N, C-alpha and C positions, 0 to 999 in steps of 0.2 A: 499312487496315496496310501495302500497301505503299508507299501516297503517304509514311506518316510515315516511313519507314524512309530510302525516296528521299530526304525533303527534309531529315535526318536526314544523310543522305551528304554532301548539296550544302552544307548548311551547316556540316560538318568538313573540306570544302575551302576554305573563305574561308585567303587568302595570311595576315591577321594573326591568323589562330590557329599560325600554324607558326610566329611567331615567339616573344620574351622579352616578358611582359607589361607589366614595367618599360619596356623599349625602347620599346613602341608605346604605353604612357602618355605616355612623357616625347616620343615624335613629332609626338602630338595634342595635347599640351600647347603644344610648340614652334611648333606651324603656328597655333595661337590667338595666341599673343605676344601683341598688348596687346589682345585682348577678351577678351571678358566668356567666364570656362570654369565659373564658379561662383558662383551666388549663396547667399549665408546669410542665413536670415532667423531664427535662435536667438532673439536681443535685437532686434536692427533690421538692418534691412536693409543688409547689405554684399556689395559686388562684387569679386571678387576674380576677375585676370588670367590666361590660362594661366601666361606669365611669372613673376608674383608665386608661383603655387602652385608652379611648379617651383622658383625661387630659396627659396624656407620649406621644400620638402620636402629637397633638397639639401644646407640647413647643416644639417638635422637628420638627415639621413640620416649624416653625418660623425658626428654625437654617439653615433648607435645602433653605428654599425661601432667609434668609440674601447671604447663600454663595454660592449660586451656580443657576444659572441664565439658565442650561442645561435643555433640555426636558426629558432627562434621568440621573437617577441618581444611580452610581453602589453600590449595596448592597454585601458587603461579609462576611455573618455572617452565623454563624450553625441554623439548623433551631429551633426555640423557642421562648418567650416572643420578646426578642430584635428585630427576623427579624420580627415577626407581627406585631409591633409596628413601626418598620422601612419602612416597604410597605405602613402604613396606612399613617404613616406621607407623605410620597412620595405621594401619591394621594392629601392628604390635600394642598400638597405643590403644588398640580401642577404639578409635573411632575411623570416621569412615571419609576417605580422601574428597574432595572437591574441588572441580578445576573451573577454573572463570572460563565462560562461556570466549568462542572466537567473534 
């Protein structure tokens, strides 16, 4: 029991947990740059670099910001690169992605 508590406290002290989630994801994708960051296998194998994902999410986040002032934005997409980009775009736009229940 005590070991679990200590492990939990040690994990909570990680510097990445103190920051903003969107900022940490952007930092990670920027560090990836042209390297593979995501592989989508929904239809055919498609490889996405960190820079491309960041560019797509940035553009989409501007649309979300312009069209909605809501704190939560609904996302109804199957798993894949589209939903990953939509989630990141919501974070960049300052909104919280909300998924439809199954």
